[in-house]
C-alpha positions as CSV (number, residue, x, y, z in Angstrom):
1,M,-7.4,-0.4,-27.6
2,Q,-7.6,-3.0,-24.9
3,R,-4.5,-4.6,-23.7
4,P,-4.3,-8.5,-23.9
5,S,-4.2,-10.7,-20.9
6,F,-1.7,-13.6,-20.3
7,S,-2.1,-16.8,-18.5
8,R,0.1,-18.4,-15.7
9,E,1.6,-20.7,-18.5
10,Y,2.8,-17.7,-20.5
11,I,4.1,-15.9,-17.3
12,L,6.1,-19.1,-16.4
13,K,7.8,-19.3,-19.8
14,E,8.7,-15.6,-19.6
15,L,10.3,-16.4,-16.2
16,D,12.1,-19.4,-17.8
17,K,13.6,-17.0,-20.3
18,L,14.5,-14.6,-17.6
19,S,16.3,-17.3,-15.5
20,S,18.5,-18.3,-18.6
21,T,19.8,-14.7,-18.9
22,I,20.4,-13.3,-15.3
23,S,24.0,-13.3,-14.1
24,I,23.5,-12.6,-10.3
25,P,21.1,-14.3,-7.9
26,L,17.8,-12.5,-8.2
27,K,14.8,-12.5,-5.8
28,L,11.5,-11.0,-6.9
29,F,8.4,-10.7,-4.9
30,V,5.0,-11.0,-6.8
31,I,2.3,-8.5,-5.7
32,G,-0.2,-8.3,-8.3
33,G,-2.5,-10.2,-10.8
34,M,0.0,-13.1,-11.0
35,A,-0.4,-13.7,-7.3
36,L,-4.3,-14.0,-7.7
37,I,-3.7,-16.4,-10.8
38,D,-1.7,-18.7,-8.5
39,L,-4.4,-18.6,-5.8
40,G,-7.0,-19.6,-8.2
41,L,-8.9,-16.1,-8.1
42,K,-8.1,-15.1,-11.7
43,E,-7.4,-16.7,-14.9
44,A,-5.1,-14.2,-16.6
45,T,-3.5,-10.8,-16.0
46,K,-2.1,-7.9,-18.1
47,D,1.1,-7.5,-16.3
48,L,3.5,-8.8,-13.6
49,D,3.9,-6.4,-10.5
50,V,7.0,-7.3,-8.7
51,V,9.3,-5.8,-6.1
52,V,12.9,-5.8,-5.7
53,V,14.8,-4.8,-2.6
54,S,18.1,-3.4,-3.9
55,P,19.1,-1.1,-6.8
56,R,21.6,-3.9,-7.8
57,E,18.5,-6.3,-8.5
58,L,16.5,-3.7,-10.1
59,N,19.4,-3.1,-12.6
60,A,20.1,-6.7,-13.2
61,L,16.4,-7.4,-13.8
62,A,16.0,-4.5,-16.2
63,V,19.2,-5.6,-18.0
64,S,18.0,-9.2,-18.5
65,L,14.5,-8.1,-19.7
66,E,15.9,-5.7,-22.1
67,T,18.2,-8.5,-23.4
68,L,15.1,-10.5,-24.0
69,G,13.4,-7.8,-26.0
70,Y,11.6,-5.9,-23.5
71,R,11.4,-2.0,-23.9
72,S,9.8,1.0,-22.0
73,P,6.5,1.7,-23.4
74,S,5.8,5.1,-25.0
75,S,4.7,7.6,-22.2
76,V,1.7,8.2,-24.5
77,I,0.3,4.9,-23.9
78,I,0.9,4.8,-20.1
79,L,-2.6,5.4,-18.6
80,R,-3.0,8.0,-15.8
81,P,-3.6,5.3,-13.1
82,Y,-0.5,3.6,-14.0
83,K,1.5,6.7,-13.9
84,K,0.4,7.4,-10.3
85,M,1.7,3.8,-9.5
86,E,5.2,5.3,-9.7
87,A,6.9,2.1,-10.7
88,S,10.7,2.4,-10.8
89,K,10.7,0.6,-14.2
90,I,8.0,-0.4,-16.6
91,L,9.1,-2.7,-19.4
92,E,7.0,-4.5,-22.1
93,N,7.4,-7.0,-24.8
94,T,6.3,-7.1,-28.4
95,E,3.3,-9.1,-27.4
96,G,2.0,-6.5,-24.9
97,F,3.2,-8.3,-21.6
98,R,4.3,-5.9,-19.1
99,W,6.5,-5.8,-16.1
100,D,5.7,-3.1,-13.4
101,I,8.9,-3.2,-11.2
102,F,9.1,-1.5,-7.8
103,L,12.2,-0.8,-5.9
104,R,11.1,-1.5,-2.2
105,Q,8.4,1.2,-2.3
106,V,5.1,0.3,-4.2
107,C,3.0,3.1,-5.7
108,G,5.0,5.8,-4.1
109,A,3.6,4.8,-0.9
110,L,3.9,1.5,1.0
111,T,7.2,-0.1,1.6
112,F,7.8,-3.7,1.1
113,S,8.6,-4.4,4.7
114,K,10.3,-7.1,6.8
115,G,6.9,-8.5,7.8
116,M,5.8,-8.7,4.2
117,I,9.1,-10.4,3.1
118,S,8.7,-12.9,6.1
119,R,5.1,-13.7,4.9
120,A,5.9,-14.4,1.2
121,T,6.1,-17.8,-0.1
122,S,8.0,-19.4,-2.8
123,F,6.4,-19.3,-6.4
124,Y,9.3,-20.1,-8.9
125,D,12.8,-21.3,-8.0
126,K,15.2,-21.9,-11.0
127,R,18.8,-21.3,-11.6
128,L,19.7,-17.9,-10.1
129,L,16.1,-16.7,-10.1
130,K,13.8,-17.0,-7.1
131,V,10.3,-15.6,-7.2
132,M,8.4,-15.2,-4.0
133,Q,4.5,-14.5,-3.8
134,A,3.5,-11.9,-1.2
135,A,0.8,-12.9,1.2
136,K,-2.7,-12.4,0.1
137,E,-3.3,-10.0,3.1
138,D,-0.4,-7.9,1.9
139,I,-1.6,-7.8,-1.8
140,F,-5.0,-6.9,-0.3
141,L,-3.2,-3.7,1.4
142,F,-1.5,-2.7,-1.7
143,K,-4.5,-2.7,-3.6
144,G,-6.3,-1.0,-0.7
145,I,-4.5,2.2,-0.9
146,T,-4.8,2.7,-4.7
147,E,-7.4,4.5,-6.7
148,R,-7.9,2.1,-9.6
149,E,-11.3,0.5,-10.1
150,A,-9.5,-2.8,-11.2
151,D,-7.9,-3.1,-7.7
152,L,-11.3,-2.8,-6.1
153,D,-12.4,-5.9,-7.9
154,D,-9.3,-7.7,-7.0
155,M,-9.8,-6.6,-3.2
156,R,-13.3,-8.3,-3.6
157,L,-11.9,-11.7,-4.8
158,L,-9.1,-11.6,-2.1
159,A,-11.7,-10.9,0.7
160,E,-14.0,-13.5,-0.6
161,S,-11.1,-16.0,-0.5
162,G,-10.7,-15.5,3.3
163,L,-8.2,-13.1,4.9
164,D,-6.5,-12.7,8.2
165,W,-7.8,-9.2,8.8
166,K,-5.6,-8.5,11.9
167,V,-2.6,-8.9,9.5
168,V,-4.1,-6.3,7.2
169,E,-4.8,-4.0,10.0
170,H,-1.5,-4.4,11.8
171,E,0.7,-3.9,8.6
172,C,-1.3,-0.8,7.6
173,R,-0.6,0.6,11.1
174,R,3.1,-0.1,10.9
175,Q,3.4,1.5,7.6
176,S,1.6,4.6,8.9
177,I,3.9,4.8,11.9
178,S,7.0,4.2,9.9
179,S,6.1,6.8,7.0
180,G,4.3,9.4,9.0
181,R,1.3,9.1,6.6
182,L,-2.3,8.2,7.5
183,W,-2.7,4.9,5.5
184,E,-5.5,4.1,7.6
185,N,-7.7,6.6,5.9
186,A,-6.8,5.5,2.4
187,L,-7.5,1.8,3.2
188,L,-10.8,2.8,5.1
189,Q,-12.1,4.6,2.0
190,N,-11.6,1.8,-0.3
191,L,-13.1,-0.6,2.4
192,I,-16.2,1.5,2.3
193,D,-16.3,1.5,-1.5
194,L,-15.9,-2.5,-1.1
195,R,-18.9,-2.7,1.0
196,D,-20.9,-0.3,-1.2
197,K,-20.0,-1.7,-4.6
198,H,-19.6,-5.6,-3.6
199,K,-21.5,-5.8,-0.2
200,I,-18.4,-7.1,1.5
201,S,-17.9,-5.8,5.0
202,S,-14.7,-6.1,6.8
203,P,-14.2,-6.5,10.6
204,I,-11.6,-3.8,10.7
205,E,-13.7,-0.9,9.6
206,R,-14.6,0.4,13.0
207,T,-11.0,0.3,14.2
208,L,-9.8,2.1,11.2
209,E,-12.5,4.7,11.7
210,R,-11.4,5.2,15.4
211,I,-7.7,5.6,14.3
212,V,-8.5,7.9,11.7
213,G,-10.8,10.0,13.8
214,E,-8.2,10.2,16.5
215,K,-5.5,11.3,14.3
216,L,-7.5,14.0,12.4
217,T,-8.6,15.3,15.7
218,Q,-5.0,15.4,16.9
219,D,-3.8,17.1,13.7
220,A,-6.7,19.7,14.0
221,L,-5.7,20.4,17.6
222,I,-2.0,20.8,16.8
223,E,-2.9,23.3,14.1
224,A,-5.1,25.2,16.5
225,V,-2.6,25.7,19.1
226,K,0.0,26.7,16.4
227,K,-2.3,29.4,15.8
228,G,-2.5,30.5,19.3
229,I,-5.8,29.1,20.1
230,I,-5.0,27.2,23.4
231,T,-8.2,26.4,25.4
232,V,-10.5,23.6,24.8
233,K,-13.5,25.8,24.2
234,L,-12.0,27.9,21.8
235,I,-10.4,25.1,19.9
236,S,-13.7,23.5,19.7
237,K,-15.3,26.7,18.3
238,D,-12.3,26.9,15.7
239,T,-12.3,23.2,14.6
240,K,-16.0,22.4,15.0
241,L,-15.2,19.4,17.0
242,S,-16.6,18.5,20.4
243,E,-14.8,19.7,23.6
244,Y,-15.1,15.9,24.7
245,L,-13.1,14.7,21.6
246,I,-10.7,17.7,22.1
247,R,-10.0,16.8,25.8
248,K,-9.9,13.0,25.0
249,S,-7.1,13.7,22.4
250,A,-5.3,16.1,24.6
251,K,-4.9,13.7,27.4
252,K,-3.6,10.9,25.0
253,M,-1.2,13.5,23.4
254,E,0.1,14.5,26.8
255,K,0.9,10.8,27.6
256,K,2.8,10.7,24.4
257,G,4.8,13.7,25.4
258,L,3.3,15.8,22.3
259,L,1.7,18.5,24.5
260,R,1.3,19.7,28.1
261,I,-1.8,20.8,29.8
262,N,-1.1,23.7,32.0
263,K,-3.7,23.3,34.8
264,S,-2.4,26.1,36.9
265,S,-5.1,28.4,35.7
266,R,-8.7,28.3,34.4
267,P,-9.3,27.5,31.8
268,H,-6.5,25.1,31.3
269,K,-4.1,25.9,28.4
270,L,-2.6,23.5,25.9
271,I,1.0,23.8,25.1
272,L,2.8,22.0,22.4
273,T,6.1,20.4,23.6
274,K,7.3,19.4,20.1
């Protein structure tokens, strides 16, 4: 059975109820459909995706919502894509309106960073409750690393509204560096899907392709050297990558201090330093 959708007015009424029950100052960051409604890109949403930055706020929000009659839905009715979002708390009222609450990290992946906090704008401010709306570039990035078809449709709406693509790219790169994960690859795959399905091209695709290619080449090189394959020619044979790419990657890695190129003999030997 399809879940109902809820308007801006309905959600504001729920926020009014919440503001009358909380006992500590509470700041929430909206990252999903409600933000698209406020931007005029959607008319309704099935749930409210919010981020809190401390366990104390998470507990206070959950307790207040439960006071208002919200309960955790049965695991049977939580669909697989929603399970993969790894929300810290999911609460739903009797009308089917759902809160997906994340503690700093969203979808077990991106962290709601200081940059995201600084770009957020005020959406609701009453009593002890303050609700901030994430920048649309950050919402686009959150949706750009998921596998939900609905998120691809929201990415289209956000892209058509106009984005500062450099903000998307830079935040993605910062998140990758801080986490050690290649978020550029996840975003790139969704941008390709966005282009294929909705004919929307982004100006950061080529940059992401370069970053992903360099990182994958670097990882392949490291794995080869760990196996004792230490010359460019042999690494090329093992990885099926061109000798040019391997030399280029090795030089960059040497500058970063990740490996040393022993040039005292021919052929040169690659030695990991970390």
